[in-house]
N, C-alpha and C positions, 0 to 999 in steps of 0.2 A: 897407413894415413888413408890411403884410397877404401880400403875396405869402411873406415868409419866415416867417409863421405857417402860414399853410395848406402850406406845405415842409414845415413841423416837425412838423405833425399828422399827416403822411403812414400811420403806422403804430405810433406808441407815442413812442420815442427822437427824437431832434430830429434829422431828414434836415437834407439838402443844406445840409453844412457837420459834423453829426454829434458825438458825441461821440468817434467812433472804438473803435478794439477787435477783436479776433479772436475769432472763431469759430471750432472747428477738430470735424470731423465724421471718421469714418470708420463701415465695415461693407460692409453687403449690394451687390454690383455690382448686382443688379434695382433699389435703392432710389437709387443713386448720381444717375442721371441722371435723374431728379425731382427730388434734392434739388437740385440743382447748376441748375438752373432757377429753383428757388425761391430758394437764396441768389444767386444773378445780380439776382434782382426784390428782394431787398431792400437787397443792395448799391447797386442804381442810386439807388435813396431814401436812403442813408443815406451820405456822403459820410465818409472816414477808417476804415470799417468793411472787415475782410476776413474771408471765409468761405472757408476751406480744406475743400473735399469730398474725402475720398480713399474710396479701397475696402479691398479684403484680405477680404469675405464678413461672414455676417452672425456669424459663429462670432467673428470678428474683432469686428465690431460692440459681440457684447456684453460679452467681455474687456475692450476699453477702455474702456467705461463703468465698468466693474465696478472699476477699477484707478485709474481718473479721471483717465487721459492723453488723453483726450479730451473736450469740454464735451455733446456726443452723439454715441452711437453708431447703426446702423442696421440694420433686420436685416426680413429678408422673410419672417418666420415666425414662429408663437404663440410667447410665452417663457414657462416654465412651468418649475416646477423649479428644481433648480440653475441655473438660466441666472437665473432673474430674482430669486436673491438679491442684496440691497445694492445692486437696482436698480430705478427708476423708469420703468414705459414707457408710452409714449401712442403710442397708433395715430393715423395720418395719412391713410390713404389702403384703402382695397380693391384689388388686383388682383391680372388671371388671369392663371393659365399657361397658355401658346398652344401645344399640340404641334404641333412643325414638319418639314415636311419640304421636301425639294427644289422649286423651281416647275414644273419636270418630271413629278413624282408624280405618278401616277397616281388614288393613292388618296383620296377626300375627307372621309370620315368614318370613326369609329373606336369601338370601345365601350370601358368599362373593363376588360373581361375580356382583349381583346386588346392593350388596354397593358402589362394585367399581364404578361400571357404572355410579351411579349414581353420584356422588364427583368425577368423573373424566370428564365424558362425561356429564353430566345432563339427563340423559337417565332415566325415570320416570320406580319405580319398581310396578311390577303387574299393570299400569295406575293408580295406587291412590296416591301415594308419588309421586310427580313431582317437589317439589325444597329438600333444605338440608341447612343446619347453620353448621357453622364451629366454633373451637374455634378459636383464635389471635394467632399470632405466637411466643408468650411469655407461650404459656403454653404446658406443657408438656404430659396433652391427647391427645392433635391434634399430637403431634410428634409420640405416643406412638401408637394411632391408625392410621395414618400413614404407619407407620415400620409395622403394624401387617397387615393391608389391603395391605401391596403393592403398595402404592399411591406416588408417585414422588409429582405430580404438584397436588393442588387440583384446580377444577372450582372455575370461580368466583363464590360468596357468601356470604352473608353476613360473618364477622369472627366478633367474641361473645369476652368478657373479662373474662367472668365467665362462671360457670354452671348454675348458678341459671338466666343469661338474655338468657342462651340457653333455657333450662326449658319457662320460659315465652314466648320463639320465638314462639317454638313448640307448646304448649298451647292453642295457639291462632289462630294458622293455622291447621287445618284438613289434607291437602297435605304436612306438612312440616317433614321431620328427621333431627335428633339432635344426641348428643354421650356425655354422660356425667359419672360421676363415678357411681357404683352401689349402693353406700350410698344415693347419691339421689332421690334415688327412693320411699325413706321409705317414708308412710303418705303422699305422693303428691300423687290427685287424680285426678288431671288436666293432665297428662301425662301419658301413659306404658309403658314399655318396651319390645320388639319384640324379639321372640326366632331367634338364628344365629345360621344357619344349622341345624335346629331342636334340640335347646340345651337353655335352659331358661338359663337366666343371673342371676345365683343367687351363692350364697357364697360354696355352697356344691360343685355345678360343677366348680366353677371356681380352688377350692382346686383340686377335680380330675380330673381335666386335661380335662375335657371333654368341659366347656364353654372354649372357647379359646382366646377371646376377652380380655386380663387381660395385666398387668402391674405392677412393684414394685411401693411401696411408698417408696421414700429413704429421709432420712435426710443426710445431711452434715456439716462438719467442717472443716475450717480451719487445714491443716494440722502441721503447722510450728506453730500455736500457740497455740493446741492443745486444748482440754475441759476445762473448771474451773473445781474446784468440785462438785459447784451443778448441772451444766449442766450434767456432768460422771452421776451425784446420779439419775439426771431425765432420764437419759437416761435408767442405769440400771431401773428404774422403770416401762419403757416401754416394757419392756421384763421379767418382774412379773408378777405374777400368775393374780392379778388382773386388770394390764391393757391388759391382753390375753382377758377376759371377755369384756371390753369393746369394742376392737376393733372388737371379733365378736360379738356381742350386734349391732354393727355400721355396719355389713354388710361385713367386709374383710376378709380373711384370717389372721391368725397366721402363723410367719414364725418363724424360730429358730434364733438364732442370731450369727453370722458367726465371 
């Protein structure tokens, strides 16, 4: 009985036998890997609970949260204006955006002006990086990247649907730059990240504010519908010490719940 009580108090709702239920989540392909880790950890402590983590991009996550077709949406950008109408947003972490090149590229540091000129005017960086790839219009990473870089319109270039395809494209072309979530660098030897304005893209530098290519990882839900008890308990878990360790291990920066 003592063992059962200890297990059941793990994160809120009854674990190890649990009440069961399903949580559906969709949105940012950048947030998705972290969310899957968090979902796996929660499900491991809550028998009978299923958390489905889909993708589609930040725009899809926001839209699905608005119309209530998912319990939680995911977005890797600030949510303002019309996007924010009808939904409640919670920031779960801060993530850096890494500028990536192939592992054999000789460029190690770039400036904001160099990146701006490449993406707006197709101007080569240091006569080495002569091409670039971007994310598609549904990507929160793209929107955050453009906001930080003060880019209104990106030049004509391949627009890719996920950071995995960005990595594949950059790895296959020594002259190409792309941008991905910081966590995508882990264990990937086919690419490397360049320093931005002399600062390395690390979680520590994002946390200190020295690395300025950073954006929020947000979740959101339909305000009128609210959250189910199960979804609310999962969100509580996201702000637990156990989840903080997962967030840090994945390369993001832990934030306090507001």
